PyMOL Python script that loads the backbone (N, CA, C, O; Angstrom):
from pymol import cmd

cmd.read_pdbstr("""\
ATOM      1  N   MET A   1       0.778  -1.145   0.012  1.00  0.00           N
ATOM      2  CA  MET A   1       0.026  -0.023   0.018  1.00  0.00           C
ATOM      3  C   MET A   1       0.878   1.262  -0.018  1.00  0.00           C
ATOM      4  O   MET A   1       0.601   2.191  -0.777  1.00  0.00           O
ATOM      5  N   ARG A   2       1.898   1.279   0.808  1.00  0.00           N
ATOM      6  CA  ARG A   2       2.755   2.449   0.932  1.00  0.00           C
ATOM      7  C   ARG A   2       3.522   2.771  -0.353  1.00  0.00           C
ATOM      8  O   ARG A   2       3.753   3.929  -0.703  1.00  0.00           O
ATOM      9  N   ALA A   3       3.908   1.672  -1.045  1.00  0.00           N
ATOM     10  CA  ALA A   3       4.607   1.871  -2.344  1.00  0.00           C
ATOM     11  C   ALA A   3       3.651   2.567  -3.286  1.00  0.00           C
ATOM     12  O   ALA A   3       4.052   3.465  -4.027  1.00  0.00           O
ATOM     13  N   CYS A   4       2.353   2.151  -3.268  1.00  0.00           N
ATOM     14  CA  CYS A   4       1.366   2.816  -4.224  1.00  0.00           C
ATOM     15  C   CYS A   4       1.173   4.196  -3.821  1.00  0.00           C
ATOM     16  O   CYS A   4       1.153   5.052  -4.705  1.00  0.00           O
ATOM     17  N   ILE A   5       1.024   4.539  -2.559  1.00  0.00           N
ATOM     18  CA  ILE A   5       0.818   5.846  -2.105  1.00  0.00           C
ATOM     19  C   ILE A   5       2.028   6.740  -2.534  1.00  0.00           C
ATOM     20  O   ILE A   5       1.853   7.896  -2.920  1.00  0.00           O
ATOM     21  N   ASP A   6       3.259   6.162  -2.453  1.00  0.00           N
ATOM     22  CA  ASP A   6       4.451   6.870  -2.882  1.00  0.00           C
ATOM     23  C   ASP A   6       4.424   7.190  -4.309  1.00  0.00           C
ATOM     24  O   ASP A   6       5.062   8.170  -4.695  1.00  0.00           O
ATOM     25  N   GLU A   7       3.733   6.450  -5.171  1.00  0.00           N
ATOM     26  CA  GLU A   7       3.651   6.683  -6.616  1.00  0.00           C
ATOM     27  C   GLU A   7       2.780   7.891  -6.990  1.00  0.00           C
ATOM     28  O   GLU A   7       2.908   8.450  -8.079  1.00  0.00           O
ATOM     29  N   LEU A   8       1.848   8.298  -6.016  1.00  0.00           N
ATOM     30  CA  LEU A   8       0.932   9.475  -6.329  1.00  0.00           C
ATOM     31  C   LEU A   8       1.783  10.701  -6.553  1.00  0.00           C
ATOM     32  O   LEU A   8       2.922  10.819  -6.103  1.00  0.00           O
ATOM     33  N   PRO A   9       1.163  11.595  -7.270  1.00  0.00           N
ATOM     34  CA  PRO A   9       1.805  12.961  -7.413  1.00  0.00           C
ATOM     35  C   PRO A   9       1.789  13.614  -5.995  1.00  0.00           C
ATOM     36  O   PRO A   9       0.933  13.306  -5.166  1.00  0.00           O
ATOM     37  N   ASP A  10       2.772  14.529  -5.753  1.00  0.00           N
ATOM     38  CA  ASP A  10       2.978  15.076  -4.508  1.00  0.00           C
ATOM     39  C   ASP A  10       1.667  15.723  -3.856  1.00  0.00           C
ATOM     40  O   ASP A  10       1.369  15.597  -2.668  1.00  0.00           O
ATOM     41  N   SER A  11       0.948  16.411  -4.779  1.00  0.00           N
ATOM     42  CA  SER A  11      -0.227  17.194  -4.173  1.00  0.00           C
ATOM     43  C   SER A  11      -1.236  16.204  -3.768  1.00  0.00           C
ATOM     44  O   SER A  11      -1.915  16.429  -2.766  1.00  0.00           O
ATOM     45  N   HIS A  12      -1.405  15.087  -4.481  1.00  0.00           N
ATOM     46  CA  HIS A  12      -2.459  14.037  -4.089  1.00  0.00           C
ATOM     47  C   HIS A  12      -1.902  13.265  -2.878  1.00  0.00           C
ATOM     48  O   HIS A  12      -2.687  13.000  -1.968  1.00  0.00           O
ATOM     49  N   ARG A  13      -0.711  12.909  -2.795  1.00  0.00           N
ATOM     50  CA  ARG A  13      -0.041  12.108  -1.715  1.00  0.00           C
ATOM     51  C   ARG A  13      -0.213  12.869  -0.406  1.00  0.00           C
ATOM     52  O   ARG A  13      -0.624  12.324   0.618  1.00  0.00           O
ATOM     53  N   THR A  14       0.134  14.209  -0.494  1.00  0.00           N
ATOM     54  CA  THR A  14       0.076  14.964   0.770  1.00  0.00           C
ATOM     55  C   THR A  14      -1.311  15.107   1.314  1.00  0.00           C
ATOM     56  O   THR A  14      -1.485  14.994   2.527  1.00  0.00           O
ATOM     57  N   VAL A  15      -2.287  15.343   0.524  1.00  0.00           N
ATOM     58  CA  VAL A  15      -3.641  15.484   0.982  1.00  0.00           C
ATOM     59  C   VAL A  15      -4.140  14.065   1.451  1.00  0.00           C
ATOM     60  O   VAL A  15      -4.830  14.015   2.469  1.00  0.00           O
ATOM     61  N   LEU A  16      -3.856  13.000   0.822  1.00  0.00           N
ATOM     62  CA  LEU A  16      -4.246  11.689   1.199  1.00  0.00           C
ATOM     63  C   LEU A  16      -3.696  11.376   2.591  1.00  0.00           C
ATOM     64  O   LEU A  16      -4.425  10.901   3.462  1.00  0.00           O
ATOM     65  N   LEU A  17      -2.345  11.658   2.799  1.00  0.00           N
ATOM     66  CA  LEU A  17      -1.750  11.274   4.049  1.00  0.00           C
ATOM     67  C   LEU A  17      -2.339  12.210   5.144  1.00  0.00           C
ATOM     68  O   LEU A  17      -2.677  11.702   6.214  1.00  0.00           O
ATOM     69  N   LEU A  18      -2.478  13.515   4.945  1.00  0.00           N
ATOM     70  CA  LEU A  18      -3.125  14.379   5.924  1.00  0.00           C
ATOM     71  C   LEU A  18      -4.538  13.946   6.385  1.00  0.00           C
ATOM     72  O   LEU A  18      -4.840  13.968   7.579  1.00  0.00           O
ATOM     73  N   ARG A  19      -5.370  13.565   5.450  1.00  0.00           N
ATOM     74  CA  ARG A  19      -6.797  13.376   5.653  1.00  0.00           C
ATOM     75  C   ARG A  19      -6.837  11.880   6.149  1.00  0.00           C
ATOM     76  O   ARG A  19      -7.313  11.651   7.261  1.00  0.00           O
ATOM     77  N   ASP A  20      -6.381  10.905   5.407  1.00  0.00           N
ATOM     78  CA  ASP A  20      -6.621   9.594   5.764  1.00  0.00           C
ATOM     79  C   ASP A  20      -5.723   8.872   6.701  1.00  0.00           C
ATOM     80  O   ASP A  20      -6.106   7.901   7.355  1.00  0.00           O
ATOM     81  N   ILE A  21      -4.474   9.381   6.756  1.00  0.00           N
ATOM     82  CA  ILE A  21      -3.460   8.698   7.707  1.00  0.00           C
ATOM     83  C   ILE A  21      -3.393   9.405   9.026  1.00  0.00           C
ATOM     84  O   ILE A  21      -3.490   8.799  10.094  1.00  0.00           O
ATOM     85  N   GLU A  22      -3.215  10.770   8.925  1.00  0.00           N
ATOM     86  CA  GLU A  22      -3.164  11.581  10.100  1.00  0.00           C
ATOM     87  C   GLU A  22      -4.468  12.090  10.632  1.00  0.00           C
ATOM     88  O   GLU A  22      -4.543  12.724  11.685  1.00  0.00           O
ATOM     89  N   GLU A  23      -5.551  11.779   9.830  1.00  0.00           N
ATOM     90  CA  GLU A  23      -6.942  12.010  10.172  1.00  0.00           C
ATOM     91  C   GLU A  23      -7.273  13.517  10.534  1.00  0.00           C
ATOM     92  O   GLU A  23      -8.039  13.827  11.447  1.00  0.00           O
ATOM     93  N   LEU A  24      -6.634  14.391   9.744  1.00  0.00           N
ATOM     94  CA  LEU A  24      -7.037  15.827   9.929  1.00  0.00           C
ATOM     95  C   LEU A  24      -8.362  16.030   9.188  1.00  0.00           C
ATOM     96  O   LEU A  24      -8.675  15.312   8.238  1.00  0.00           O
ATOM     97  N   ASP A  25      -9.083  16.962   9.615  1.00  0.00           N
ATOM     98  CA  ASP A  25     -10.287  17.258   8.889  1.00  0.00           C
ATOM     99  C   ASP A  25     -10.025  18.176   7.642  1.00  0.00           C
ATOM    100  O   ASP A  25      -8.882  18.591   7.447  1.00  0.00           O
ATOM    101  N   THR A  26     -10.969  18.478   6.862  1.00  0.00           N
ATOM    102  CA  THR A  26     -10.783  19.169   5.634  1.00  0.00           C
ATOM    103  C   THR A  26     -10.235  20.644   5.877  1.00  0.00           C
ATOM    104  O   THR A  26      -9.337  21.119   5.181  1.00  0.00           O
ATOM    105  N   GLU A  27     -10.829  21.308   6.889  1.00  0.00           N
ATOM    106  CA  GLU A  27     -10.372  22.554   7.247  1.00  0.00           C
ATOM    107  C   GLU A  27      -8.933  22.671   7.718  1.00  0.00           C
ATOM    108  O   GLU A  27      -8.216  23.596   7.335  1.00  0.00           O
ATOM    109  N   GLU A  28      -8.501  21.689   8.585  1.00  0.00           N
ATOM    110  CA  GLU A  28      -7.168  21.611   9.050  1.00  0.00           C
ATOM    111  C   GLU A  28      -6.192  21.415   7.840  1.00  0.00           C
ATOM    112  O   GLU A  28      -5.171  22.091   7.716  1.00  0.00           O
ATOM    113  N   THR A  29      -6.547  20.520   7.026  1.00  0.00           N
ATOM    114  CA  THR A  29      -5.633  20.143   5.840  1.00  0.00           C
ATOM    115  C   THR A  29      -5.569  21.373   4.894  1.00  0.00           C
ATOM    116  O   THR A  29      -4.487  21.672   4.387  1.00  0.00           O
ATOM    117  N   ALA A  30      -6.653  22.073   4.647  1.00  0.00           N
ATOM    118  CA  ALA A  30      -6.665  23.277   3.846  1.00  0.00           C
ATOM    119  C   ALA A  30      -5.633  24.235   4.477  1.00  0.00           C
ATOM    120  O   ALA A  30      -4.727  24.675   3.769  1.00  0.00           O
ATOM    121  N   GLU A  31      -5.729  24.569   5.751  1.00  0.00           N
ATOM    122  CA  GLU A  31      -4.860  25.514   6.471  1.00  0.00           C
ATOM    123  C   GLU A  31      -3.427  25.140   6.335  1.00  0.00           C
ATOM    124  O   GLU A  31      -2.569  25.979   6.059  1.00  0.00           O
ATOM    125  N   ARG A  32      -3.148  23.795   6.541  1.00  0.00           N
ATOM    126  CA  ARG A  32      -1.686  23.388   6.497  1.00  0.00           C
ATOM    127  C   ARG A  32      -1.083  23.601   5.080  1.00  0.00           C
ATOM    128  O   ARG A  32       0.072  23.989   4.901  1.00  0.00           O
ATOM    129  N   LEU A  33      -1.972  23.312   4.083  1.00  0.00           N
ATOM    130  CA  LEU A  33      -1.494  23.402   2.709  1.00  0.00           C
ATOM    131  C   LEU A  33      -1.607  24.757   2.021  1.00  0.00           C
ATOM    132  O   LEU A  33      -1.038  25.024   0.962  1.00  0.00           O
ATOM    133  N   GLY A  34      -2.436  25.645   2.749  1.00  0.00           N
ATOM    134  CA  GLY A  34      -2.615  26.976   2.148  1.00  0.00           C
ATOM    135  C   GLY A  34      -3.537  26.938   0.913  1.00  0.00           C
ATOM    136  O   GLY A  34      -3.380  27.766   0.016  1.00  0.00           O
ATOM    137  N   ILE A  35      -4.494  25.993   0.848  1.00  0.00           N
ATOM    138  CA  ILE A  35      -5.443  25.911  -0.214  1.00  0.00           C
ATOM    139  C   ILE A  35      -6.862  25.910   0.299  1.00  0.00           C
ATOM    140  O   ILE A  35      -7.096  25.792   1.502  1.00  0.00           O
ATOM    141  N   SER A  36      -7.759  26.033  -0.559  1.00  0.00           N
ATOM    142  CA  SER A  36      -9.197  26.050  -0.116  1.00  0.00           C
ATOM    143  C   SER A  36      -9.656  24.647   0.237  1.00  0.00           C
ATOM    144  O   SER A  36      -9.143  23.660  -0.292  1.00  0.00           O
ATOM    145  N   PRO A  37     -10.647  24.569   1.154  1.00  0.00           N
ATOM    146  CA  PRO A  37     -11.310  23.291   1.556  1.00  0.00           C
ATOM    147  C   PRO A  37     -11.826  22.487   0.298  1.00  0.00           C
ATOM    148  O   PRO A  37     -11.752  21.260   0.227  1.00  0.00           O
ATOM    149  N   ALA A  38     -12.364  23.308  -0.702  1.00  0.00           N
ATOM    150  CA  ALA A  38     -12.879  22.684  -1.913  1.00  0.00           C
ATOM    151  C   ALA A  38     -11.641  22.064  -2.646  1.00  0.00           C
ATOM    152  O   ALA A  38     -11.760  20.946  -3.149  1.00  0.00           O
ATOM    153  N   ALA A  39     -10.538  22.700  -2.720  1.00  0.00           N
ATOM    154  CA  ALA A  39      -9.366  22.073  -3.359  1.00  0.00           C
ATOM    155  C   ALA A  39      -8.888  20.805  -2.626  1.00  0.00           C
ATOM    156  O   ALA A  39      -8.376  19.875  -3.250  1.00  0.00           O
ATOM    157  N   VAL A  40      -9.062  20.783  -1.317  1.00  0.00           N
ATOM    158  CA  VAL A  40      -8.690  19.582  -0.547  1.00  0.00           C
ATOM    159  C   VAL A  40      -9.541  18.455  -1.012  1.00  0.00           C
ATOM    160  O   VAL A  40      -9.062  17.347  -1.259  1.00  0.00           O
ATOM    161  N   LYS A  41     -10.881  18.756  -1.136  1.00  0.00           N
ATOM    162  CA  LYS A  41     -11.828  17.692  -1.404  1.00  0.00           C
ATOM    163  C   LYS A  41     -11.586  17.187  -2.820  1.00  0.00           C
ATOM    164  O   LYS A  41     -11.712  15.992  -3.087  1.00  0.00           O
ATOM    165  N   VAL A  42     -11.238  18.100  -3.732  1.00  0.00           N
ATOM    166  CA  VAL A  42     -11.017  17.548  -5.095  1.00  0.00           C
ATOM    167  C   VAL A  42      -9.778  16.749  -5.176  1.00  0.00           C
ATOM    168  O   VAL A  42      -9.765  15.687  -5.798  1.00  0.00           O
ATOM    169  N   ARG A  43      -8.737  17.215  -4.573  1.00  0.00           N
ATOM    170  CA  ARG A  43      -7.470  16.461  -4.546  1.00  0.00           C
ATOM    171  C   ARG A  43      -7.557  15.150  -3.817  1.00  0.00           C
ATOM    172  O   ARG A  43      -6.949  14.170  -4.247  1.00  0.00           O
ATOM    173  N   LEU A  44      -8.300  15.097  -2.720  1.00  0.00           N
ATOM    174  CA  LEU A  44      -8.516  13.825  -1.952  1.00  0.00           C
ATOM    175  C   LEU A  44      -9.368  12.861  -2.898  1.00  0.00           C
ATOM    176  O   LEU A  44      -9.034  11.681  -2.997  1.00  0.00           O
ATOM    177  N   HIS A  45     -10.272  13.274  -3.469  1.00  0.00           N
ATOM    178  CA  HIS A  45     -11.084  12.431  -4.344  1.00  0.00           C
ATOM    179  C   HIS A  45     -10.221  11.870  -5.506  1.00  0.00           C
ATOM    180  O   HIS A  45     -10.313  10.687  -5.836  1.00  0.00           O
ATOM    181  N   ARG A  46      -9.390  12.730  -6.114  1.00  0.00           N
ATOM    182  CA  ARG A  46      -8.592  12.295  -7.227  1.00  0.00           C
ATOM    183  C   ARG A  46      -7.481  11.299  -6.664  1.00  0.00           C
ATOM    184  O   ARG A  46      -7.154  10.323  -7.339  1.00  0.00           O
ATOM    185  N   ALA A  47      -6.943  11.538  -5.504  1.00  0.00           N
ATOM    186  CA  ALA A  47      -5.915  10.735  -4.864  1.00  0.00           C
ATOM    187  C   ALA A  47      -6.510   9.393  -4.625  1.00  0.00           C
ATOM    188  O   ALA A  47      -5.886   8.388  -4.965  1.00  0.00           O
ATOM    189  N   ARG A  48      -7.640   9.316  -4.079  1.00  0.00           N
ATOM    190  CA  ARG A  48      -8.302   7.990  -3.739  1.00  0.00           C
ATOM    191  C   ARG A  48      -8.529   7.147  -5.055  1.00  0.00           C
ATOM    192  O   ARG A  48      -8.349   5.931  -5.107  1.00  0.00           O
ATOM    193  N   GLN A  49      -8.943   7.927  -6.106  1.00  0.00           N
ATOM    194  CA  GLN A  49      -9.188   7.212  -7.361  1.00  0.00           C
ATOM    195  C   GLN A  49      -7.957   6.743  -7.937  1.00  0.00           C
ATOM    196  O   GLN A  49      -7.918   5.649  -8.499  1.00  0.00           O
ATOM    197  N   ALA A  50      -6.920   7.509  -7.839  1.00  0.00           N
ATOM    198  CA  ALA A  50      -5.604   7.049  -8.395  1.00  0.00           C
ATOM    199  C   ALA A  50      -5.025   5.911  -7.546  1.00  0.00           C
ATOM    200  O   ALA A  50      -4.405   5.016  -8.120  1.00  0.00           O
ATOM    201  N   LEU A  51      -5.179   5.888  -6.276  1.00  0.00           N
ATOM    202  CA  LEU A  51      -4.738   4.909  -5.421  1.00  0.00           C
ATOM    203  C   LEU A  51      -5.435   3.578  -5.676  1.00  0.00           C
ATOM    204  O   LEU A  51      -4.842   2.500  -5.657  1.00  0.00           O
ATOM    205  N   ARG A  52      -6.784   3.734  -5.926  1.00  0.00           N
ATOM    206  CA  ARG A  52      -7.602   2.572  -6.179  1.00  0.00           C
ATOM    207  C   ARG A  52      -7.016   1.886  -7.492  1.00  0.00           C
ATOM    208  O   ARG A  52      -6.764   0.681  -7.535  1.00  0.00           O
ATOM    209  N   THR A  53      -6.827   2.726  -8.520  1.00  0.00           N
ATOM    210  CA  THR A  53      -6.348   2.290  -9.786  1.00  0.00           C
ATOM    211  C   THR A  53      -4.966   1.510  -9.689  1.00  0.00           C
ATOM    212  O   THR A  53      -4.714   0.513 -10.365  1.00  0.00           O
ATOM    213  N   LEU A  54      -4.186   2.029  -8.855  1.00  0.00           N
ATOM    214  CA  LEU A  54      -2.765   1.397  -8.531  1.00  0.00           C
ATOM    215  C   LEU A  54      -3.016   0.162  -7.782  1.00  0.00           C
ATOM    216  O   LEU A  54      -2.311  -0.803  -8.079  1.00  0.00           O
ATOM    217  N   LEU A  55      -3.844   0.032  -6.918  1.00  0.00           N
ATOM    218  CA  LEU A  55      -4.069  -1.179  -5.996  1.00  0.00           C
ATOM    219  C   LEU A  55      -4.887  -2.320  -6.685  1.00  0.00           C
ATOM    220  O   LEU A  55      -4.700  -3.503  -6.398  1.00  0.00           O
ATOM    221  N   GLU A  56      -5.758  -1.924  -7.565  1.00  0.00           N
ATOM    222  CA  GLU A  56      -6.598  -2.969  -8.179  1.00  0.00           C
ATOM    223  C   GLU A  56      -5.843  -4.110  -8.798  1.00  0.00           C
ATOM    224  O   GLU A  56      -6.212  -5.264  -8.581  1.00  0.00           O
ATOM    225  N   PRO A  57      -4.837  -3.859  -9.534  1.00  0.00           N
ATOM    226  CA  PRO A  57      -4.061  -5.074 -10.148  1.00  0.00           C
ATOM    227  C   PRO A  57      -3.418  -5.908  -9.044  1.00  0.00           C
ATOM    228  O   PRO A  57      -3.391  -7.137  -9.117  1.00  0.00           O
ATOM    229  N   LEU A  58      -2.897  -5.225  -8.015  1.00  0.00           N
ATOM    230  CA  LEU A  58      -2.242  -5.993  -6.940  1.00  0.00           C
ATOM    231  C   LEU A  58      -3.256  -6.833  -6.142  1.00  0.00           C
ATOM    232  O   LEU A  58      -2.928  -7.955  -5.755  1.00  0.00           O
ATOM    233  N   LEU A  59      -4.439  -6.345  -5.891  1.00  0.00           N
ATOM    234  CA  LEU A  59      -5.518  -7.085  -5.200  1.00  0.00           C
ATOM    235  C   LEU A  59      -6.075  -8.213  -6.062  1.00  0.00           C
ATOM    236  O   LEU A  59      -6.478  -9.256  -5.548  1.00  0.00           O
ATOM    237  N   ALA A  60      -6.095  -7.996  -7.373  1.00  0.00           N
ATOM    238  CA  ALA A  60      -6.577  -9.061  -8.239  1.00  0.00           C
ATOM    239  C   ALA A  60      -5.562 -10.263  -8.244  1.00  0.00           C
ATOM    240  O   ALA A  60      -5.982 -11.419  -8.281  1.00  0.00           O
ATOM    241  N   VAL A  61      -4.316  -9.993  -8.208  1.00  0.00           N
ATOM    242  CA  VAL A  61      -3.275 -10.979  -8.081  1.00  0.00           C
ATOM    243  C   VAL A  61      -3.367 -11.756  -6.794  1.00  0.00           C
ATOM    244  O   VAL A  61      -3.234 -12.980  -6.792  1.00  0.00           O
ATOM    245  N   ASP A  62      -3.596 -11.043  -5.674  1.00  0.00           N
ATOM    246  CA  ASP A  62      -3.758 -11.637  -4.372  1.00  0.00           C
ATOM    247  C   ASP A  62      -5.014 -12.568  -4.459  1.00  0.00           C
ATOM    248  O   ASP A  62      -4.934 -13.729  -4.058  1.00  0.00           O
ATOM    249  N   HIS A  63      -6.078 -12.105  -4.939  1.00  0.00           N
ATOM    250  CA  HIS A  63      -7.330 -12.819  -5.069  1.00  0.00           C
ATOM    251  C   HIS A  63      -7.215 -14.119  -5.852  1.00  0.00           C
ATOM    252  O   HIS A  63      -7.736 -15.157  -5.444  1.00  0.00           O
ATOM    253  N   GLU A  64      -6.500 -14.041  -7.020  1.00  0.00           N
ATOM    254  CA  GLU A  64      -6.277 -15.218  -7.862  1.00  0.00           C
ATOM    255  C   GLU A  64      -5.422 -16.190  -7.152  1.00  0.00           C
ATOM    256  O   GLU A  64      -5.638 -17.386  -7.351  1.00  0.00           O
ATOM    257  N   TYR A  65      -4.411 -15.802  -6.292  1.00  0.00           N
ATOM    258  CA  TYR A  65      -3.587 -16.683  -5.606  1.00  0.00           C
ATOM    259  C   TYR A  65      -4.307 -17.375  -4.509  1.00  0.00           C
ATOM    260  O   TYR A  65      -4.093 -18.569  -4.300  1.00  0.00           O
ATOM    261  N   VAL A  66      -5.110 -16.721  -3.829  1.00  0.00           N
ATOM    262  CA  VAL A  66      -5.970 -17.247  -2.806  1.00  0.00           C
ATOM    263  C   VAL A  66      -6.981 -18.324  -3.358  1.00  0.00           C
ATOM    264  O   VAL A  66      -7.158 -19.423  -2.834  1.00  0.00           O
ATOM    265  N   THR A  67      -7.620 -17.858  -4.490  1.00  0.00           N
ATOM    266  CA  THR A  67      -8.496 -18.770  -5.134  1.00  0.00           C
ATOM    267  C   THR A  67      -7.938 -20.063  -5.620  1.00  0.00           C
ATOM    268  O   THR A  67      -8.577 -21.110  -5.528  1.00  0.00           O
ATOM    269  N   LYS A  68      -6.711 -19.987  -6.153  1.00  0.00           N
ATOM    270  CA  LYS A  68      -6.084 -21.176  -6.649  1.00  0.00           C
ATOM    271  C   LYS A  68      -5.637 -22.060  -5.529  1.00  0.00           C
ATOM    272  O   LYS A  68      -5.514 -23.274  -5.695  1.00  0.00           O
ATOM    273  N   LYS A  69      -5.389 -21.458  -4.374  1.00  0.00           N
ATOM    274  CA  LYS A  69      -5.005 -22.415  -3.201  1.00  0.00           C
ATOM    275  C   LYS A  69      -6.116 -23.203  -2.650  1.00  0.00           C
ATOM    276  O   LYS A  69      -5.909 -24.265  -2.062  1.00  0.00           O
ATOM    277  N   GLU A  70      -7.433 -22.652  -2.845  1.00  0.00           N
ATOM    278  CA  GLU A  70      -8.487 -23.294  -2.281  1.00  0.00           C
ATOM    279  C   GLU A  70      -8.854 -24.400  -3.167  1.00  0.00           C
ATOM    280  O   GLU A  70      -9.792 -25.141  -2.873  1.00  0.00           O
TER     281      GLU A  70
END
""", "prot")
cmd.dss("prot")
cmd.show_as("cartoon", "prot")
cmd.util.cbc("prot")
cmd.orient("prot")
């Protein structure tokens, strides 16, 4: 998971880490980054989409491995 997060663009990674890992709210994240709360929401949404795209192939491989073992 961390390797996939590291692949995100800086602006997406930073927002994702502050909101989802450090659990700051939107306002706190916006203040720290000097951007609007709306920009935080957009970046977070895009970051989560990008992370999902990066993780899907890895999760599919894990699922195939587990399925074959059963």
